[in-house]
C-alpha positions in Angstrom: -5.5 -10.2 26.0 -5.7 -6.5 25.0 -7.3 -5.4 21.8 -6.7 -2.4 19.5 -9.5 -1.7 16.9 -8.7 0.4 13.8 -11.7 2.4 12.4 -12.0 4.9 9.6 -14.8 7.1 8.3 -14.2 6.0 4.8 -12.7 2.8 2.9 -9.2 2.7 1.7 -7.9 5.1 4.4 -4.9 2.7 5.4 -6.1 0.7 8.2 -4.6 -2.5 6.7 -1.3 -0.7 6.2 -1.4 0.7 9.7 -2.4 -2.6 11.4 0.5 -4.5 9.6 3.0 -1.9 10.7 1.9 -1.8 14.4 2.0 -5.6 14.5 5.4 -5.8 13.3 6.6 -3.2 15.6 4.8 -4.9 18.6 6.2 -8.3 17.6 9.8 -6.8 17.6 9.2 -5.7 21.3 8.8 -9.3 22.2 5.0 -9.5 22.4 2.7 -12.0 20.7 0.4 -10.5 18.2 -2.8 -11.7 16.4 -4.4 -9.8 13.6 -8.2 -10.0 13.0 -10.2 -8.6 10.1 -13.8 -7.9 10.9 -16.0 -8.9 7.9 -18.4 -6.5 6.1 -16.8 -5.0 3.0 -15.4 -6.2 -0.3 -11.7 -6.0 1.0 -12.2 -8.1 4.1 -11.3 -11.5 2.5 -8.0 -10.3 0.9 -7.0 -8.3 4.2 -7.6 -11.5 6.3 -5.6 -13.5 4.0 -2.7 -11.0 4.2 -2.9 -11.0 8.1 -2.8 -14.7 8.2 0.5 -14.6 6.3 2.1 -11.8 8.2 5.5 -12.9 9.8 5.3 -13.1 13.5 1.7 -13.2 14.0 -0.5 -16.0 15.5 -4.0 -17.1 14.5 -4.8 -17.8 18.2 -6.3 -14.7 19.6 -6.7 -16.3 23.0 -2.9 -16.8 23.3 -1.9 -13.3 22.0 -0.8 -10.5 24.1 -2.3 -7.9 21.7 -5.1 -8.2 19.1 -5.2 -5.6 16.3 -8.7 -5.9 14.7 -9.4 -3.9 11.4 -13.1 -2.9 11.0 -14.8 -2.0 7.7 -14.8 1.6 6.9 -17.7 3.7 8.0 -20.2 2.7 10.8 -18.3 1.8 14.0 -20.8 0.6 16.5 -21.2 -3.0 15.3 -17.4 -3.4 15.1 -16.9 -2.1 18.6 -19.5 -4.4 20.0 -17.3 -7.3 19.1 -14.4 -5.8 21.1 -16.2 -3.8 23.9 -13.2 -3.1 26.0 -10.8 -2.4 23.2 -8.7 0.7 22.7 -9.4 2.4 19.3 -7.5 4.2 16.7 -9.2 6.0 13.9 -7.3 6.1 10.6 -8.0 9.0 8.3 -6.7 9.9 4.9 -5.2 13.3 5.3 -6.5 14.4 1.8 -10.1 14.1 3.1 -12.2 16.8 4.8 -11.3 17.1 8.4 -14.6 18.6 9.6 -16.5 15.2 9.9 -13.8 13.6 12.0 -15.1 15.3 15.2 -18.5 13.8 14.9 -17.2 10.3 14.0 -14.7 10.3 16.9 -17.5 11.5 19.2 -19.3 8.3 18.7 -16.5 6.0 19.9 -16.3 7.1 23.5 -13.7 6.5 26.2 -11.7 3.9 24.3 -10.5 6.3 21.6 -6.7 6.8 21.7 -6.6 9.2 18.8 -6.4 9.6 15.0 -3.7 8.6 12.8 -3.7 10.8 9.6 -2.3 8.8 6.7 -0.9 9.8 3.3 -0.2 13.3 4.6 1.9 15.7 2.3 4.7 17.1 4.1 3.6 20.6 3.5 0.3 20.1 5.2 1.5 18.2 8.2 1.7 21.3 10.6 -1.5 22.8 9.4 -3.3 19.6 9.9 -2.2 19.2 13.5 -3.5 22.8 14.0 -6.8 22.1 12.5 -7.3 18.9 14.4 -6.5 20.7 17.7 -9.0 23.5 16.8 -11.9 21.0 16.5 -10.9 18.9 19.4 -9.6 15.9 17.6 -6.7 14.0 19.3 -3.9 13.1 17.1 -2.0 9.8 17.7 0.1 10.1 14.7 0.9 11.7 11.3 2.2 9.6 8.6 3.7 11.4 5.7 3.2 10.3 2.0 5.6 7.7 1.0 6.4 6.8 -2.5 6.8 3.1 -1.9 3.5 2.7 0.0 1.7 4.3 -2.8 3.0 2.2 -5.5 0.5 -0.5 -6.7 1.7 -4.0 -6.7 2.2 -5.7 -10.1 -0.8 -7.9 -9.8 -2.9 -4.7 -9.6 -1.1 -3.3 -12.7 -1.9 -6.5 -14.7 -5.6 -6.2 -13.7 -5.7 -2.3 -14.5 -4.2 -2.9 -18.0 -5.8 -6.1 -18.8 -2.3 -7.4 -19.4 -0.9 -10.9 -20.5 2.2 -11.8 -18.3 5.5 -13.7 -18.7 8.0 -14.6 -16.2 5.5 -13.3 -13.5 5.7 -16.1 -10.9 6.5 -14.9 -7.5 6.4 -11.3 -8.5 2.8 -10.4 -8.1 3.3 -8.3 -4.9 6.4 -6.5 -6.2 5.6 -2.8 -6.2 5.7 -0.8 -9.5 8.8 1.0 -8.5 10.2 4.2 -10.4 8.1 3.7 -13.8 9.7 5.5 -16.7 8.0 5.9 -20.1 10.5 5.1 -22.9 11.9 7.8 -25.2 10.9 8.2 -28.8 14.4 7.7 -30.2 16.3 4.6 -29.5 19.8 6.2 -29.7 19.8 7.5 -26.0 17.6 4.6 -24.7 20.0 2.8 -22.4 21.7 6.1 -20.9 18.1 7.6 -20.6 16.9 4.7 -18.5 20.1 4.5 -16.5 19.9 8.3 -15.7 16.4 7.9 -14.2 17.3 4.5 -12.5 14.3 3.1 -14.1 13.0 0.0 -12.2 9.9 -0.4 -14.6 9.7 0.9 -18.2 6.7 1.5 -20.2 7.5 1.0 -23.8 5.8 0.5 -27.1 5.5 -2.9 -28.6 7.0 -1.7 -31.9 10.3 -0.5 -30.3 12.3 -3.7 -29.6 15.7 -1.7 -29.6 14.3 0.4 -26.6 12.9 -2.8 -24.9 16.4 -4.3 -25.0 18.0 -1.0 -23.9 15.6 -1.0 -20.9 16.8 -4.5 -20.0 20.4 -3.6 -20.4 20.0 -0.6 -18.2 18.6 -2.9 -15.4 14.9 -2.6 -15.7 13.2 -5.1 -13.5 9.8 -4.9 -15.2 8.6 -4.1 -18.8 5.2 -3.0 -19.6 4.8 -3.2 -23.3 2.0 -1.4 -25.0 0.3 -1.5 -28.2 -0.4 -5.1 -28.7 2.1 -6.1 -31.2 4.1 -9.4 -30.7 7.5 -9.0 -28.8 10.5 -9.9 -30.8 12.3 -13.2 -30.0 15.5 -11.7 -28.8 13.7 -9.5 -26.4 11.8 -12.4 -25.0 14.9 -14.5 -24.7 16.7 -11.8 -22.9 13.8 -11.3 -20.5 13.6 -15.0 -19.8 17.4 -15.2 -19.0 17.1 -12.5 -16.4 13.6 -13.6 -15.3 12.1 -10.1 -16.0 8.4 -9.8 -15.9 6.8 -8.8 -19.1 3.3 -7.3 -19.0 1.8 -6.9 -22.4 -1.2 -4.9 -23.0 -3.2 -3.8 -26.0 -3.7 -0.3 -24.7 -1.5 2.4 -26.1 1.0 4.1 -24.1 -1.2 7.1 -23.1 -4.1 4.9 -22.0 -1.8 2.7 -20.1 -0.3 5.5 -18.2 -3.7 7.0 -17.4 -4.8 3.7 -15.9 -1.6 3.3 -13.9 -2.1 7.0 -12.5 -5.6 5.9 -11.4 -4.4 3.2 -9.1 -1.3 4.9 -7.7 -2.0 5.6 -3.9 -5.5 4.2 -4.1 -5.1 0.5 -4.2 -5.7 -1.6 -1.2 -2.6 -2.6 0.8 -1.5 -5.9 -0.6 1.6 -6.5 1.6 5.1 -7.5 0.4 8.0 -7.4 2.5 9.3 -4.0 1.3 6.1 -2.3 2.1 5.6 -4.0 5.5 9.1 -2.9 6.6 8.5 0.6 5.3 5.3 1.2 7.3 7.0 -0.3 10.3 9.9 2.2 10.0 7.3 5.0 9.6 5.8 3.9 12.9 9.1 3.5 14.7 8.8 6.6 16.8 5.3 5.8 18.1 4.7 5.2 21.8 2.8 2.1 22.0 2.3 2.4 25.6 0.2 5.4 25.0 -2.4 3.1 23.5 -2.9 1.3 26.8 -2.7 4.5 29.1 
């Protein structure tokens, strides 16, 4: 059994995302894969649950061709001791300082296969490669920023907004895709939402006409702010189409500020769309280089 350990200098660099994508890519090549989450941080339990549910993976490490093991962010020695012969990938958030990476990578030893820079702005990709080369850091991959991967799942939106939910069953991992703030005037509402292809609409609770316009324009989620009751005809329409309603007592500005805080910073929660996207982003990688 071969093992790949994913490390990072800091938490939330994207190790879970990369591990899931590599596992899916490896499975597509006909190999048996297991995913393991090394305990030691607050996200370990939820990551392990995600790995157990990932399609195509096995829980039996002994029978797997390759095991991908995700370590807690930070100190590497104790995690590597569990997989002494493993190859190692370091996952780093491209928005962080690069200077400390050289020292971090130097502690890993001969098993290191390189650094995966994650969440990289396209305009910074070339300069990042040059900076890494200048300090002797080997780059295995540069993953560009991706809108879908940055979107928080609806379950995190509910938590951030302290929202009550309706018609939410089975939708917890749906990404908050293309959120649009409703207009002030009801007159152009439906055409406005359609023009921006709004998937989720943030709308005041005292604007039932805009709520209905958003549903008529194809919105797949309503975030209703202000704490007032939603009128019955809006509730009935949402129930008919099984559209999730998230009701928060926050005003619109406060709700948007909380949503901004979780975009691109929430732990990876899975969901078919996101797993397929990270697999696509990794499609050009040469996995054989991990075992050279």
